[in-house]
C-alpha angles and dihedrals in degrees: 000000000000118000093244092053094047094045090050095051108030098091097044091045090052089052092047092050089054092052091047090045089226123129102206117210087202114030090185087080090057091047090052090051088057097047114100117207091238089065092058092044088058098037107052090171090064098054095090092050101040140038126203121252096242095105092045090049089055092053094041091053090057093047093048090049092049095050093045090049093050092046096053091041090057096037096051106039094168099042121117122240090258092052092047089051091051093051093047091048090055091052096050102036117130095253093051094051091043088055089054089051092050090050089063094036092239092157094068090056099050117112107228139174115256092249092052090047092052091050092058095250092147089076097036110126094222093052093046092050092049090048092051090052090050091051090050089055091048090053091048094051094045102036108014136239096303091061091049090052091049089054101039110031096064088053092050092046091054093049092045092052090053092046093051090060088058096048130244113335124236118259122241095263094050092046093049092047093052091049097047094045090051095045102035107016094236136098119243117240132207133216134179110238101175143017119192141161131054121328093247093053111022123177119218129207116202135178131205120217137191104204104315095334118103107223099181147336130223143179133216145149090257134031093250090052092048091050092049089051091049090050091048091053091047091053091047090052093048090051092050091049090053092050 
């Protein structure tokens, strides 16, 4: 990392580490988690010193999903697969993860392009959620899974306790159907567009449509899982369009 970049970020990163209660061995991982791709597109001179958080976000998404899945699996021993999916979906929805990011004030530390800054992206739920996932990945790489669990599980427990007072959450398909029916007066439909892999373990790709418009696509090891994933993507897209 260039001297100018490290000098500019050392103090706020130290403060952020204290809030996260994580002592990074390599703070460059945390800096990468906070670097939006738009910043590097605008600042060519920084590309040799910094990397965007896109790869970390990819890993963090998988870690967050895994821990949420394990938590609801253990917490609801008698729940069906559909109910478990609904509980997990509520834990990892964009707004929930964005709330975690706001708790640690991640938005103020993100490196953004001037155009993104002017558009208010620093407080955009999708960006905050992505940043939180990237930070989770940075903690995992630097400190391991135990440190991630120490950070994430208390947050999940708090959200889960609040959700249980409201009753079982809707799954992605139910939520998308309610939204599309309310906004467009039609019911979304699903279709399988691909089946791949071996016969004993096929993978399905499905898409969800509203009329002739494709709202989202998803994959899964069964048609219901692929449809849930397609509904999840559709809801994420609709939320990003709103923001």
